[in-house]
N, C-alpha and C positions, 0 to 999 in steps of 0.2 A: 314957469314950472320950477319948483325948488330942486336944488341939488340933492342927490341921494347919497347917504353914507351907509356902508355895510360894515357891521361889526362881527368879525369872525371869532367864534368861541369854541375851540376844541375842548372836549371833556372826556374823562374816564373815571367812573365811580366818584362823582362829586355831588351826590344828592343833597347834602346839607348846604351847598353853596349856590346851586342853580337858582332857586327861587329868590333869595336875597339879592343875588347879582342882577337878575332880570329887573327886579323892582328898582334898584339903584340906577341901572342903566336907563330905564324908562323915565325915571324922575330927572336924570341929567339931561336927556334930550328934550323933555317937555319944558324944563326950566331954563336951560342955558343954550339950547340949540333948536329952539322951536321953529326957526325959519327953514329947517332942513327936513327932508323926508329921510326915513331911516329903516333899516332892517337888521335884526339880530339873527345871525346865522350860526346855529349850533351844529357841531358834528360830533356824534357820540361814537367812541371807539369800542363798542360792544360792552357797555357797562353791565354789571351784575348786581348792583345795589339798589336799583329802583330809580336811577337817574333818568332813564328813558321815559318812564311813566310821568315824571315831573315835567319833562320837556314837552311831551305830547299834550299834557294838560295846558301848558302855557300857549302852545301853538293853537289849540282849539279856541282859546279866549282872546287871543291877540294875533291878528293877521300880519302884524309887523315882525312876527317871529317865524322863522322856518328852520327846518332841521334835516340833517342827513344822518341816517343810522347805518353804520358799517356792519357787514355781516360777521366780521371777526375783528379781533384786536390786531391792527396792522402797525402798531407803534405810533408814538406821538408825532414824529416828523412826517411820515407818509400821510397820516390823517390830516394834519394841519396844512400840508402842501395841497392836498386834494381840496380841502375847504377853501383855501385861498383862490384856487383856480375857478371856483364856482361863483366868484364875486364880480364877474365881468359885466353885470347889469347895473353897476353903481358908479358914481363919479369918483369915489375913493373908498378904500378899504382900511379898516382899523383891525389890527390883530392884538389880542390880549388873552390872558389866561382866565380860568374860571375859579381861581383859588384866592382872589382878592389881593394877590401880590403885585398886580399891575393896576395902579390907582385910576379909578374912573374919573377923578377930578382933572386928570391930564387931557382928557378927550377934547375939551373946549380949547385948550392951548394948541393941541394938534391941528384942529380945524382952523384956528386963527393963523397959524404959520402956513398952512396949506393955501388959505385964501390970499396970503401975501406972496405966493409964488413957489413955495417949497413943493417939490415933487415927492419927497420922502421926509417924514418927521420921525426921527429915531429917538427912543427913550433910553438913556444911559443910566445905569445904576451908580449912584454916588456911594452908597453903602447898603448893607442888607442886615435886617434884624433876624434873618434865618441863621444859618450855620456860619460863624465867623471864619472858621478854618476853611470851609469850602469856598467862601468868597475870596480868601487870600490865594487859594490854589488856582481858582479861575483866573485871577489877576496874573499869576505867574505863567499860566498856560497861554494867555493872550500875549504876554510879553515874549514868550518863546516863539510863538507863531509869527509875531511881528518881526522878530529879529532875523528869522530865516526865510521869510516870504518876500517876494517882490511886489506883493499887493498889500497896501496899507490896511491893516485890520482895525475893526472898531471894538475897543475894549469894553467889556461889561455891557454889551448889547445883546439882548435876548430875542429880539424880533418884535418886541412890543413897540408899536408905532403906527403911523398912518402912511398909506401908500396910494399915490395917485393912480388913476385907471391906466395911464400909460405904462406904469411899472407892472401892474397886474397882468396886462396883455403881454408884456415882455416875459414875465415869469412863466406864462403858459406855453411859451415856445420850448421850454426845457422839458424833455420827456423822461428824465431820470426818475426812478422811483423815490429816491431820497435827494432832496435839494437843500443845500445849505443856504438858507435865506440870508443869514448874516453875512456870509461870504459874498453872495450876489450883490448885496447892498454896498459892501466895501469895494467890490470890483467894478460894478456897472452903475451904481447909484450916482445921480447928479442932482444938483440943487437940493442937497440934503441938509436939513436943519436938525441940530441935536438939542434935546431937552433933558434935563437931569432930575432924578428923583431918588428918594430913599426907599428901598424895597421893604415893605412891612412883612410880618409873618403871615403865613396862610391862615385864613379865618377858621376853616374847619378841615378835618381829615389830615392826611399826611401825604408827602410828596411820593409820586410814583416813579421818580427818577432814581433808580438804584445805581450802585457803583458800576455794574456791568453796562448799563445803558449809557452812563456818562463817559465811561472809558471808550465804548464803541463810537460814540459821537466825536469824542476828542481825536481818536485815531483817524476817523473818516475825514475830519477837517484837516488834520495834520498831513495826511497823504494827498489831499486835494490841493493844498496851497503851499507845500514846501517840497523841496528835493533833498533836504539835508539828510534824511535817513539813508537814502541810497548813496549820497556822497560820503557820508560817514563810513559806510561799509568799504567804499573804494579807498579812502584815505587811511582808514585803520588798517586795512590789509597791507597797504604800501608801507606804513610805519612799522608794523609788526614784522614784516619781511626784512626791512633794513636792520631793525634791532636784533632779529634772530641771526642774521648774517654777522653782525658785529659781535654778538655773544659767542657765536661759533668760532669766529676768528680769534677772539681772546682766549677761549678754551684751548684752541689748537696751539697757540703760542705758549701758553702755560704748560701744556703737555710736552711740547718740544724742549722747553727749558728744564722741566722737572719730570723726566720720563718715568722714573722708577717710584717717585714719591707722590706724584699728583694723581688724584682719583676723581673721575667725573662725578660719581655718586648718582643716585636715582632721584633725589629730591628735585633738582632742576628740571629733570625730564618729566616727572609727574606734574609739577606745577605748570610747566609749559603745555602739556597735553590738556590739562583741565582748563587752563586759561583760553587756549585756542578753541577748545570744544564749546566753552561758554560763549565766546565771541561769535562762533558760527551759528549757534542756536539763536542768539539775539538777532543777528542780521537776517537769518532765514525767517524768523518771525516777522521782522519789519518788512522784508520783501513780500511776505504773505499778505501783510496789511495793504500794501500797494496793489497787489494783484486782486485782492478782494474788492478794493475800491474801484478798480478798473472794471471788474466783473459786474459790480452793482450798477455802474454807469452805462455799461453796454447793453444790459438786459432791458428790453422795452416792454416790461410787464406793467400792468396797471398799478397805480399806487394803492388803491383799495378796491374792494368789491362792496357795493352798496346793497343794503337790505331793503331800505325804502326811504322815500323823501316825504316831507310834510310841508305844505303851503307853497311849494315851488310852482305848482300848477296855477296858482293865482297870478303869478308873474306872466304866464303865457296867455292868459285870457285877454 
């Protein structure tokens, strides 16, 4: 019986990309991976542009394609995690995007490395044709996390790659609504093989990852894998306290030596009040980020609510 590969395809408003992506994936498997059984598993995050209708049409004509339609938009991470957990009937799972920024040509290389014994094959970006500034910022962010985390992070890894069924089963043990797949691979992954690629521009449409989403994801990862934020608050408070005592002592000596001519003035007081106020707000916000991350992890709510499934019943027959 041939081994089975499941390709996970999360999407949201990608109507121009779905059909071409399906055709290229099918051609890739029929040409270069004909010895394997396969299934393409879409999960749609409540698209409003006709993406669902296109996926339904593909599912009707090809039983190798199945789909999950979410009842609402639950965010890309929760939707992708839920889709990943539904791939436990395959020998391995491949995660990729539906915007053509994850090259289909790498799939055969993933499978080759997997057959050689790799449990995870992770695709790392060498460069990106998208936003050069954002690519540099991501690199700086990964370096920052790496510097302050006791877990070695994987720079420029987006989750695109192949995962053996053993890792898919392990992933399902985590009940958090949002799971940092990249962090799990860095922390728990073994027999990991890295492949490198140059990320092309998306073929159609525009990215749904706005600044707020990227900032939210960055802070979630930061609070999950570093303690530096809380330590900074502690050490900054200690340093500021020592400096304040030193400045107060200097002012006290100067006042004793020049009692009638030395004036404290209001400028140092105003500057000190504003500085301390700003520091308190910054660290209160950072503490809030840690609390929000803890709250997110502790709530055992479902990742998504499904509206319907297509072609999954064929697997049960």
